[in-house]
ROKEGU-325625 format. One record per residue (C-alpha): chain; x, y, z. Coordinates in Angstrom, 1 decimal. Layout:
@mol=A	px=X	py=Y	pz=Z $
...
//
This chain:
@mol=A	px=-5.4	py=-17.6	pz=34.7 $
@mol=A	px=-4.1	py=-14.3	pz=33.7 $
@mol=A	px=-1.9	py=-14.1	pz=36.6 $
@mol=A	px=-0.2	py=-17.2	pz=36.5 $
@mol=A	px=3.3	py=-16.6	pz=36.4 $
@mol=A	px=3.2	py=-18.9	pz=33.5 $
@mol=A	px=6.5	py=-17.7	pz=31.4 $
@mol=A	px=8.6	py=-17.2	pz=34.5 $
@mol=A	px=8.0	py=-20.6	pz=35.4 $
@mol=A	px=8.8	py=-22.3	pz=32.0 $
@mol=A	px=12.5	py=-20.0	pz=32.1 $
@mol=A	px=13.1	py=-22.3	pz=34.9 $
@mol=A	px=12.5	py=-25.6	pz=33.1 $
@mol=A	px=15.7	py=-25.5	pz=30.6 $
@mol=A	px=14.3	py=-28.4	pz=28.5 $
@mol=A	px=11.6	py=-26.5	pz=27.3 $
@mol=A	px=13.5	py=-23.9	pz=24.9 $
@mol=A	px=14.6	py=-27.0	pz=23.1 $
@mol=A	px=13.5	py=-27.7	pz=19.7 $
@mol=A	px=12.3	py=-31.4	pz=18.2 $
@mol=A	px=12.7	py=-31.5	pz=14.3 $
@mol=A	px=13.6	py=-28.1	pz=14.5 $
@mol=A	px=10.1	py=-26.6	pz=16.1 $
@mol=A	px=9.6	py=-25.5	pz=19.2 $
@mol=A	px=9.0	py=-28.8	pz=22.4 $
@mol=A	px=5.3	py=-28.8	pz=23.2 $
@mol=A	px=5.7	py=-31.2	pz=26.2 $
@mol=A	px=2.5	py=-32.9	pz=27.4 $
@mol=A	px=3.4	py=-35.9	pz=28.3 $
@mol=A	px=3.1	py=-34.8	pz=32.2 $
@mol=A	px=1.6	py=-37.8	pz=33.3 $
@mol=A	px=4.3	py=-40.3	pz=32.4 $
@mol=A	px=6.7	py=-37.8	pz=33.6 $
@mol=A	px=7.2	py=-34.0	pz=34.5 $
@mol=A	px=10.3	py=-32.1	pz=33.5 $
@mol=A	px=12.7	py=-30.9	pz=35.9 $
@mol=A	px=12.9	py=-27.2	pz=37.1 $
@mol=A	px=16.9	py=-26.0	pz=37.3 $
@mol=A	px=16.8	py=-26.2	pz=40.4 $
@mol=A	px=16.5	py=-29.7	pz=41.1 $
@mol=A	px=19.5	py=-29.9	pz=38.2 $
@mol=A	px=21.6	py=-27.5	pz=40.2 $
@mol=A	px=20.6	py=-29.6	pz=43.3 $
@mol=A	px=21.6	py=-32.9	pz=42.0 $
@mol=A	px=24.9	py=-31.5	pz=40.5 $
@mol=A	px=26.1	py=-29.8	pz=43.8 $
@mol=A	px=25.1	py=-33.0	pz=45.4 $
@mol=A	px=27.6	py=-35.0	pz=43.0 $
@mol=A	px=30.2	py=-32.3	pz=43.3 $
@mol=A	px=30.2	py=-31.4	pz=46.8 $
@mol=A	px=28.3	py=-33.1	pz=49.3 $
@mol=A	px=28.2	py=-36.6	pz=48.3 $
@mol=A	px=28.9	py=-39.7	pz=50.7 $
@mol=A	px=27.0	py=-42.7	pz=52.0 $
@mol=A	px=24.2	py=-41.8	pz=55.0 $
@mol=A	px=24.0	py=-42.7	pz=58.6 $
@mol=A	px=26.3	py=-45.2	pz=59.1 $
@mol=A	px=29.4	py=-42.2	pz=58.9 $
@mol=A	px=31.2	py=-40.3	pz=61.3 $
@mol=A	px=33.0	py=-38.2	pz=58.9 $
@mol=A	px=32.4	py=-34.5	pz=57.6 $
@mol=A	px=30.8	py=-35.6	pz=54.1 $
@mol=A	px=28.4	py=-38.3	pz=55.5 $
@mol=A	px=27.1	py=-36.2	pz=58.4 $
@mol=A	px=26.4	py=-33.3	pz=55.6 $
@mol=A	px=24.7	py=-36.1	pz=52.9 $
@mol=A	px=22.5	py=-37.3	pz=56.3 $
@mol=A	px=21.7	py=-34.1	pz=57.4 $
@mol=A	px=20.3	py=-33.2	pz=53.6 $
@mol=A	px=18.6	py=-36.6	pz=53.2 $
@mol=A	px=17.0	py=-36.3	pz=57.2 $
@mol=A	px=15.8	py=-32.3	pz=55.7 $
@mol=A	px=14.3	py=-33.9	pz=52.7 $
@mol=A	px=12.1	py=-35.9	pz=54.7 $
@mol=A	px=10.6	py=-33.5	pz=56.8 $
@mol=A	px=10.2	py=-31.3	pz=53.6 $
@mol=A	px=8.2	py=-34.7	pz=52.1 $
@mol=A	px=6.2	py=-35.0	pz=55.6 $
@mol=A	px=5.7	py=-31.2	pz=55.3 $
@mol=A	px=3.9	py=-31.7	pz=51.8 $
@mol=A	px=1.7	py=-34.5	pz=52.9 $
@mol=A	px=1.3	py=-32.8	pz=56.7 $
@mol=A	px=2.1	py=-36.0	pz=57.8 $
@mol=A	px=2.6	py=-36.2	pz=61.7 $
@mol=A	px=6.1	py=-37.9	pz=61.6 $
@mol=A	px=9.1	py=-38.3	pz=59.5 $
@mol=A	px=8.8	py=-41.5	pz=61.2 $
@mol=A	px=5.7	py=-41.7	pz=59.0 $
@mol=A	px=7.7	py=-41.4	pz=55.6 $
@mol=A	px=9.3	py=-44.0	pz=53.9 $
@mol=A	px=11.7	py=-43.3	pz=50.9 $
@mol=A	px=10.8	py=-45.5	pz=48.1 $
@mol=A	px=12.2	py=-46.3	pz=44.7 $
@mol=A	px=8.5	py=-44.3	pz=43.5 $
@mol=A	px=4.8	py=-45.3	pz=44.2 $
@mol=A	px=5.0	py=-49.0	pz=42.6 $
@mol=A	px=7.5	py=-50.0	pz=45.2 $
@mol=A	px=5.4	py=-48.1	pz=48.2 $
@mol=A	px=2.6	py=-50.6	pz=46.7 $
@mol=A	px=4.3	py=-53.6	pz=46.8 $
@mol=A	px=5.9	py=-52.7	pz=50.1 $
@mol=A	px=2.2	py=-52.7	pz=51.3 $
@mol=A	px=1.3	py=-55.5	pz=49.7 $
@mol=A	px=4.1	py=-57.9	pz=50.7 $
@mol=A	px=4.4	py=-56.4	pz=54.3 $
@mol=A	px=1.3	py=-55.6	pz=55.6 $
@mol=A	px=-1.3	py=-57.8	pz=53.8 $
@mol=A	px=0.4	py=-60.8	pz=52.7 $
@mol=A	px=1.0	py=-61.4	pz=56.4 $
@mol=A	px=-2.6	py=-61.0	pz=57.4 $
@mol=A	px=-4.6	py=-62.3	pz=54.0 $
@mol=A	px=-6.4	py=-65.7	pz=54.0 $
@mol=A	px=-8.4	py=-67.2	pz=52.3 $
@mol=A	px=-12.1	py=-65.8	pz=51.9 $
@mol=A	px=-10.0	py=-62.3	pz=53.0 $
@mol=A	px=-10.9	py=-59.7	pz=50.1 $
@mol=A	px=-8.9	py=-56.5	pz=48.6 $
@mol=A	px=-11.1	py=-53.9	pz=47.2 $
@mol=A	px=-9.7	py=-51.7	pz=44.1 $
@mol=A	px=-11.6	py=-49.9	pz=41.1 $
@mol=A	px=-11.9	py=-50.2	pz=37.9 $
@mol=A	px=-9.5	py=-47.4	pz=37.0 $
@mol=A	px=-6.5	py=-48.4	pz=38.7 $
@mol=A	px=-2.7	py=-48.4	pz=37.3 $
@mol=A	px=-1.5	py=-52.0	pz=36.4 $
@mol=A	px=1.0	py=-50.6	pz=39.8 $
@mol=A	px=-2.4	py=-50.9	pz=42.0 $
@mol=A	px=-3.5	py=-54.0	pz=40.6 $
@mol=A	px=-1.2	py=-56.1	pz=39.5 $
@mol=A	px=0.9	py=-56.4	pz=43.4 $
@mol=A	px=-2.5	py=-56.7	pz=44.5 $
@mol=A	px=-3.5	py=-59.7	pz=42.6 $
@mol=A	px=0.0	py=-61.4	pz=43.4 $
@mol=A	px=-0.8	py=-60.6	pz=46.9 $
@mol=A	px=-4.3	py=-62.9	pz=46.4 $
@mol=A	px=-2.2	py=-65.8	pz=44.7 $
@mol=A	px=0.3	py=-66.1	pz=47.6 $
@mol=A	px=-3.3	py=-66.6	pz=49.9 $
@mol=A	px=-5.7	py=-67.5	pz=48.6 $
@mol=A	px=-7.5	py=-63.9	pz=48.9 $
@mol=A	px=-10.1	py=-62.6	pz=46.3 $
@mol=A	px=-9.5	py=-59.2	pz=44.3 $
@mol=A	px=-13.1	py=-57.0	pz=44.0 $
@mol=A	px=-12.9	py=-54.8	pz=42.1 $
@mol=A	px=-15.3	py=-51.3	pz=42.2 $
@mol=A	px=-17.0	py=-50.3	pz=38.6 $
@mol=A	px=-16.7	py=-47.1	pz=36.8 $
@mol=A	px=-19.5	py=-45.8	pz=34.3 $
@mol=A	px=-18.7	py=-44.1	pz=31.0 $
@mol=A	px=-18.0	py=-41.0	pz=31.9 $
@mol=A	px=-14.9	py=-42.9	pz=33.8 $
@mol=A	px=-16.7	py=-41.7	pz=37.5 $
@mol=A	px=-16.5	py=-44.4	pz=40.0 $
@mol=A	px=-20.6	py=-46.1	pz=40.5 $
@mol=A	px=-20.5	py=-45.2	pz=44.0 $
@mol=A	px=-24.0	py=-47.0	pz=44.4 $
@mol=A	px=-22.1	py=-50.5	pz=43.2 $
@mol=A	px=-19.3	py=-49.2	pz=45.0 $
@mol=A	px=-20.6	py=-48.9	pz=48.9 $
@mol=A	px=-21.8	py=-52.6	pz=48.7 $
@mol=A	px=-18.8	py=-54.4	pz=48.1 $
@mol=A	px=-17.7	py=-52.6	pz=51.1 $
@mol=A	px=-18.1	py=-55.7	pz=53.6 $
@mol=A	px=-15.9	py=-57.4	pz=56.4 $
@mol=A	px=-14.5	py=-59.4	pz=54.4 $
@mol=A	px=-12.5	py=-56.2	pz=52.6 $
@mol=A	px=-9.2	py=-56.2	pz=54.4 $
@mol=A	px=-7.8	py=-53.1	pz=52.4 $
@mol=A	px=-9.3	py=-50.6	pz=49.6 $
@mol=A	px=-6.8	py=-49.3	pz=47.5 $
@mol=A	px=-7.6	py=-46.9	pz=45.0 $
@mol=A	px=-6.0	py=-44.0	pz=42.6 $
@mol=A	px=-7.0	py=-40.4	pz=43.9 $
@mol=A	px=-6.2	py=-39.2	pz=40.6 $
@mol=A	px=-6.7	py=-41.6	pz=37.2 $
@mol=A	px=-3.2	py=-41.3	pz=34.8 $
@mol=A	px=-5.7	py=-42.7	pz=32.1 $
@mol=A	px=-8.9	py=-40.4	pz=32.5 $
@mol=A	px=-7.8	py=-37.4	pz=34.6 $
@mol=A	px=-10.6	py=-38.2	pz=36.9 $
@mol=A	px=-10.3	py=-37.6	pz=41.1 $
@mol=A	px=-12.3	py=-39.9	pz=42.8 $
@mol=A	px=-13.8	py=-38.6	pz=46.4 $
@mol=A	px=-11.3	py=-40.2	pz=48.4 $
@mol=A	px=-12.0	py=-38.5	pz=51.9 $
@mol=A	px=-15.8	py=-40.1	pz=52.2 $
@mol=A	px=-14.3	py=-43.4	pz=50.2 $
@mol=A	px=-11.6	py=-43.6	pz=53.5 $
@mol=A	px=-15.0	py=-42.6	pz=56.2 $
@mol=A	px=-16.9	py=-45.4	pz=54.6 $
@mol=A	px=-14.3	py=-47.8	pz=54.7 $
@mol=A	px=-13.1	py=-46.8	pz=58.7 $
@mol=A	px=-16.5	py=-47.4	pz=59.0 $
@mol=A	px=-16.2	py=-51.4	pz=58.5 $
@mol=A	px=-12.8	py=-51.2	pz=60.3 $
@mol=A	px=-11.1	py=-51.7	pz=56.4 $
@mol=A	px=-7.5	py=-49.7	pz=56.0 $
@mol=A	px=-6.9	py=-47.7	pz=52.9 $
@mol=A	px=-4.1	py=-47.3	pz=50.5 $
@mol=A	px=-3.6	py=-44.3	pz=48.3 $
@mol=A	px=-2.5	py=-44.4	pz=45.1 $
@mol=A	px=-1.4	py=-40.6	pz=44.9 $
@mol=A	px=0.8	py=-40.6	pz=42.0 $
@mol=A	px=-0.9	py=-38.3	pz=39.9 $
@mol=A	px=-3.0	py=-35.9	pz=42.3 $
@mol=A	px=0.7	py=-35.0	pz=44.4 $
@mol=A	px=2.3	py=-32.8	pz=41.5 $
@mol=A	px=-1.3	py=-30.9	pz=40.9 $
@mol=A	px=-3.6	py=-31.2	pz=44.3 $
@mol=A	px=-2.7	py=-30.6	pz=48.0 $
@mol=A	px=-2.9	py=-33.6	pz=50.0 $
@mol=A	px=-3.4	py=-33.7	pz=53.3 $
@mol=A	px=-2.9	py=-37.1	pz=54.8 $
@mol=A	px=-4.1	py=-36.3	pz=58.3 $
@mol=A	px=-7.8	py=-34.6	pz=56.7 $
@mol=A	px=-7.9	py=-37.8	pz=54.8 $
@mol=A	px=-7.2	py=-40.1	pz=57.3 $
@mol=A	px=-5.9	py=-43.1	pz=54.8 $
@mol=A	px=-3.7	py=-45.8	pz=55.9 $
@mol=A	px=-1.3	py=-45.1	pz=53.0 $
@mol=A	px=-0.3	py=-42.8	pz=50.6 $
@mol=A	px=1.7	py=-43.2	pz=48.1 $
@mol=A	px=3.5	py=-41.1	pz=45.0 $
@mol=A	px=6.8	py=-40.7	pz=43.2 $
@mol=A	px=9.0	py=-37.8	pz=42.6 $
@mol=A	px=9.0	py=-38.1	pz=39.0 $
@mol=A	px=6.2	py=-36.9	pz=38.5 $
@mol=A	px=6.2	py=-34.2	pz=41.1 $
@mol=A	px=9.3	py=-32.4	pz=39.0 $
@mol=A	px=12.0	py=-34.7	pz=40.9 $
@mol=A	px=14.1	py=-36.9	pz=40.1 $
@mol=A	px=13.4	py=-40.5	pz=38.8 $
@mol=A	px=13.9	py=-43.6	pz=41.2 $
@mol=A	px=12.3	py=-42.3	pz=44.5 $
@mol=A	px=9.1	py=-41.8	pz=46.2 $
@mol=A	px=7.5	py=-41.7	pz=48.9 $
@mol=A	px=5.4	py=-44.1	pz=51.1 $
@mol=A	px=3.4	py=-42.4	pz=54.0 $
@mol=A	px=1.9	py=-44.7	pz=56.3 $
@mol=A	px=0.8	py=-44.2	pz=59.6 $
@mol=A	px=2.8	py=-45.1	pz=61.9 $
@mol=A	px=0.9	py=-47.5	pz=64.2 $
@mol=A	px=0.6	py=-49.4	pz=61.0 $
@mol=A	px=4.3	py=-48.8	pz=60.0 $
@mol=A	px=5.5	py=-50.6	pz=63.6 $
@mol=A	px=3.5	py=-53.3	pz=63.2 $
@mol=A	px=4.6	py=-54.3	pz=60.0 $
@mol=A	px=7.6	py=-56.5	pz=59.3 $
@mol=A	px=10.6	py=-55.1	pz=57.0 $
@mol=A	px=10.3	py=-55.6	pz=52.8 $
@mol=A	px=13.9	py=-56.0	pz=52.9 $
@mol=A	px=16.7	py=-56.9	pz=54.8 $
@mol=A	px=19.8	py=-55.7	pz=54.7 $
@mol=A	px=22.5	py=-52.7	pz=56.0 $
@mol=A	px=20.7	py=-49.7	pz=57.5 $
@mol=A	px=17.6	py=-51.5	pz=58.3 $
@mol=A	px=19.1	py=-53.0	pz=62.0 $
@mol=A	px=20.0	py=-52.5	pz=65.3 $
@mol=A	px=21.8	py=-55.4	pz=65.8 $
@mol=A	px=22.8	py=-58.6	pz=64.1 $
@mol=A	px=24.2	py=-62.1	pz=64.9 $
@mol=A	px=23.9	py=-65.6	pz=63.8 $
@mol=A	px=21.2	py=-65.8	pz=66.2 $
@mol=A	px=18.9	py=-63.5	pz=65.1 $
@mol=A	px=18.5	py=-59.9	pz=64.2 $
@mol=A	px=17.4	py=-56.5	pz=66.1 $
@mol=A	px=15.6	py=-54.4	pz=63.5 $
@mol=A	px=15.5	py=-50.6	pz=63.5 $
@mol=A	px=12.9	py=-48.1	pz=64.5 $
@mol=A	px=11.2	py=-45.8	pz=61.7 $
@mol=A	px=11.4	py=-44.5	pz=59.3 $
@mol=A	px=14.9	py=-46.9	pz=58.8 $
@mol=A	px=13.4	py=-50.2	pz=59.1 $
@mol=A	px=12.0	py=-49.7	pz=55.6 $
@mol=A	px=15.1	py=-48.3	pz=54.0 $
@mol=A	px=17.3	py=-51.2	pz=53.7 $
@mol=A	px=21.0	py=-50.6	pz=51.7 $
@mol=A	px=21.8	py=-47.3	pz=50.3 $
@mol=A	px=19.3	py=-45.1	pz=49.2 $
@mol=A	px=19.1	py=-42.6	pz=46.6 $
@mol=A	px=21.0	py=-40.0	pz=48.6 $
@mol=A	px=21.3	py=-37.6	pz=45.9 $
@mol=A	px=17.6	py=-38.5	pz=44.2 $
@mol=A	px=15.9	py=-38.0	pz=48.3 $
@mol=A	px=17.8	py=-34.4	pz=48.1 $
@mol=A	px=16.3	py=-33.6	pz=44.6 $
@mol=A	px=13.1	py=-34.6	pz=45.5 $
@mol=A	px=13.3	py=-32.2	pz=48.4 $
@mol=A	px=14.3	py=-29.3	pz=46.3 $
@mol=A	px=11.4	py=-30.4	pz=43.7 $
@mol=A	px=8.6	py=-30.4	pz=46.4 $
@mol=A	px=9.7	py=-26.9	pz=47.4 $
@mol=A	px=10.2	py=-25.4	pz=44.1 $
@mol=A	px=5.9	py=-26.8	pz=43.9 $
@mol=A	px=5.6	py=-24.9	pz=47.1 $
@mol=A	px=7.1	py=-21.8	pz=46.3 $
@mol=A	px=4.6	py=-21.8	pz=43.2 $
@mol=A	px=1.5	py=-23.0	pz=45.1 $
@mol=A	px=-0.9	py=-26.2	pz=44.7 $
@mol=A	px=-3.9	py=-23.9	pz=44.5 $
@mol=A	px=-2.8	py=-21.6	pz=41.8 $
@mol=A	px=-1.2	py=-24.7	pz=40.1 $
@mol=A	px=-4.3	py=-26.6	pz=40.0 $
@mol=A	px=-6.4	py=-23.9	pz=38.8 $
@mol=A	px=-4.0	py=-23.1	pz=35.6 $
@mol=A	px=-4.4	py=-26.8	pz=35.2 $
@mol=A	px=-7.9	py=-26.8	pz=35.2 $
@mol=A	px=-8.1	py=-23.3	pz=33.0 $
@mol=A	px=-5.7	py=-25.4	pz=30.4 $
@mol=A	px=-7.7	py=-28.2	pz=30.6 $
@mol=A	px=-11.1	py=-26.7	pz=30.0 $
@mol=A	px=-10.0	py=-25.1	pz=27.1 $
@mol=A	px=-9.1	py=-28.2	pz=25.7 $
@mol=A	px=-11.9	py=-30.0	pz=25.9 $
@mol=A	px=-13.7	py=-27.1	pz=24.4 $
@mol=A	px=-11.1	py=-27.3	pz=21.4 $
@mol=A	px=-11.4	py=-31.2	pz=21.1 $
@mol=A	px=-15.4	py=-31.1	pz=21.2 $
@mol=A	px=-15.3	py=-28.7	pz=18.3 $
@mol=A	px=-13.7	py=-31.2	pz=16.2 $
@mol=A	px=-16.0	py=-34.2	pz=15.1 $
@mol=A	px=-13.6	py=-37.0	pz=14.3 $
@mol=A	px=-12.0	py=-37.1	pz=17.9 $
@mol=A	px=-13.3	py=-38.7	pz=21.2 $
@mol=A	px=-12.5	py=-37.9	pz=24.8 $
@mol=A	px=-11.9	py=-40.9	pz=26.7 $
@mol=A	px=-12.8	py=-40.1	pz=30.2 $
@mol=A	px=-15.3	py=-37.2	pz=31.2 $
@mol=A	px=-15.6	py=-37.2	pz=34.6 $
@mol=A	px=-17.0	py=-33.5	pz=36.5 $
@mol=A	px=-14.4	py=-33.6	pz=38.5 $
@mol=A	px=-10.9	py=-34.4	pz=36.8 $
@mol=A	px=-7.2	py=-33.5	pz=36.6 $
@mol=A	px=-5.6	py=-32.5	pz=33.6 $
@mol=A	px=-5.4	py=-35.1	pz=31.8 $
@mol=A	px=-7.0	py=-35.0	pz=27.9 $
@mol=A	px=-7.4	py=-38.9	pz=26.7 $
@mol=A	px=-8.7	py=-39.6	pz=22.9 $
@mol=A	px=-9.1	py=-41.0	pz=19.9 $
@mol=A	px=-9.4	py=-39.8	pz=16.0 $
@mol=A	px=-11.6	py=-42.0	pz=13.7 $
@mol=A	px=-9.6	py=-43.7	pz=11.4 $
@mol=A	px=-6.1	py=-42.9	pz=13.2 $
@mol=A	px=-4.3	py=-45.4	pz=15.4 $
@mol=A	px=-3.4	py=-43.5	pz=19.0 $
@mol=A	px=0.3	py=-44.8	pz=18.1 $
@mol=A	px=0.3	py=-43.0	pz=14.7 $
@mol=A	px=-1.1	py=-39.7	pz=16.5 $
@mol=A	px=1.4	py=-39.8	pz=18.8 $
@mol=A	px=4.0	py=-40.5	pz=16.1 $
@mol=A	px=2.8	py=-37.9	pz=13.6 $
@mol=A	px=2.6	py=-35.0	pz=16.4 $
@mol=A	px=6.4	py=-36.0	pz=17.0 $
@mol=A	px=7.1	py=-34.5	pz=13.9 $
@mol=A	px=5.9	py=-31.3	pz=15.0 $
@mol=A	px=7.5	py=-31.0	pz=18.1 $
@mol=A	px=4.2	py=-32.1	pz=20.2 $
@mol=A	px=5.1	py=-34.7	pz=23.0 $
@mol=A	px=2.1	py=-36.6	pz=23.8 $
@mol=A	px=1.7	py=-40.4	pz=25.2 $
@mol=A	px=0.3	py=-42.7	pz=23.3 $
@mol=A	px=-0.8	py=-46.8	pz=24.1 $
@mol=A	px=-2.7	py=-48.1	pz=26.7 $
@mol=A	px=-1.1	py=-46.2	pz=30.0 $
@mol=A	px=-0.4	py=-49.1	pz=32.3 $
@mol=A	px=-3.9	py=-49.4	pz=32.1 $
@mol=A	px=-5.1	py=-52.0	pz=30.1 $
@mol=A	px=-8.9	py=-52.8	pz=32.1 $
@mol=A	px=-9.9	py=-49.0	pz=31.5 $
@mol=A	px=-8.7	py=-49.4	pz=27.5 $
@mol=A	px=-10.9	py=-52.9	pz=27.5 $
@mol=A	px=-13.6	py=-50.8	pz=29.1 $
@mol=A	px=-13.6	py=-48.6	pz=26.5 $
@mol=A	px=-13.0	py=-50.9	pz=23.8 $
@mol=A	px=-10.3	py=-48.9	pz=22.5 $
@mol=A	px=-6.8	py=-50.2	pz=21.9 $
@mol=A	px=-5.2	py=-47.4	pz=23.8 $
@mol=A	px=-5.2	py=-43.7	pz=23.8 $
@mol=A	px=-3.5	py=-40.7	pz=22.9 $
@mol=A	px=-3.1	py=-38.6	pz=26.1 $
@mol=A	px=-2.2	py=-34.8	pz=26.7 $
@mol=A	px=-1.7	py=-34.1	pz=30.2 $
@mol=A	px=-0.9	py=-30.6	pz=31.6 $
@mol=A	px=1.5	py=-29.2	pz=33.8 $
@mol=A	px=2.2	py=-25.9	pz=35.6 $
@mol=A	px=4.3	py=-24.6	pz=32.4 $
@mol=A	px=2.0	py=-25.7	pz=29.9 $
@mol=A	px=0.3	py=-22.7	pz=27.7 $
@mol=A	px=-3.2	py=-22.2	pz=26.1 $
@mol=A	px=-0.6	py=-21.5	pz=22.8 $
@mol=A	px=0.5	py=-25.0	pz=22.8 $
@mol=A	px=-3.0	py=-26.2	pz=23.5 $
@mol=A	px=-3.5	py=-24.1	pz=20.3 $
@mol=A	px=-0.5	py=-26.0	pz=18.6 $
@mol=A	px=-1.9	py=-29.7	pz=20.0 $
@mol=A	px=-5.7	py=-29.3	pz=17.9 $
@mol=A	px=-4.1	py=-27.8	pz=15.2 $
@mol=A	px=-1.9	py=-30.7	pz=15.1 $
@mol=A	px=-4.8	py=-32.7	pz=15.5 $
@mol=A	px=-6.7	py=-31.7	pz=12.3 $
@mol=A	px=-3.6	py=-31.4	pz=10.3 $
@mol=A	px=-3.3	py=-35.2	pz=10.6 $
@mol=A	px=-7.4	py=-36.0	pz=10.2 $
@mol=A	px=-6.6	py=-34.2	pz=7.0 $
@mol=A	px=-3.5	py=-36.2	pz=6.1 $
@mol=A	px=-5.9	py=-39.6	pz=6.9 $
@mol=A	px=-9.0	py=-38.2	pz=5.1 $
//
């Protein structure tokens, strides 16, 4: 989009001015982790330099100040997802911990032999392994909804898998390996028609798409801070209040209690019931700053800019005969996964790094996806708000230079 202020945005990210091997950094590994704007870096520095103390339990000024900033970040996250209440926003270490929390606190006490959990064939390992673990613990079965060679869910195969045996549907909003954006709202409605609750893995979607959990009507939604331009080691679990209130705590310790005695413990109310111990205080506050930065740019504008980059990159990629795009869903986010004839993806990643271009090479924590497409791995270029058409040109010229080397 010609009116998108990409150069102004780039100036907010100091790392983008760095060089790799004496070449300008072209950072295209955003699906793994996004870079941080100066406001997030400054927020972390300020907290540790001037406002740090443990939260909730202190009566001194620094503790009260840190608590206020921490809880203000919770309100920012609530608004980001349009949750109804801050009681529905649980701070965790990331999307992975959020999914494990739901698996062990909601699913494990409920499941019995004969029950099922339904996921899709395009899931990240974080939305596969926790469900496998809980199925092993309970005797329940894990069912997988298939996808086609475009990387899209096969809906006519998906809907018959929704049966009364299914006690939870867990699916990605946007695939990290393929970029596919799933039609989560109608899928949630179909599940609810059978009283099946739904968890949505929003780790890839939250940085790129406007998310309204009340509109989606999902029971749970998760995302990670580091993918939404915030610090690592922090993320959010959204859960409908009634569901969270009915779930037992995931961990025990300080700050998640109301009263403790040797004869028993009374747990704190939401959201603190699920936040045992000292949290990532500065990182939560930094996440609040990151969300506000994203909101300042505007998610609709970000999505349009990234869609434009993806369309441009896809057009150039299709002009390279040796390049195979993995995942060509009609509705996808800014992810271009590909292989090159005769060149292993790990070699693609290493050789592009020599040109200052950072892409991800590997299975992207989605081994079943690689197996489905009969490839050992892919190279993945993933776009963010600060990427440019010129960087796409650098990428494609780099790919062409590799092909010449291996010809």
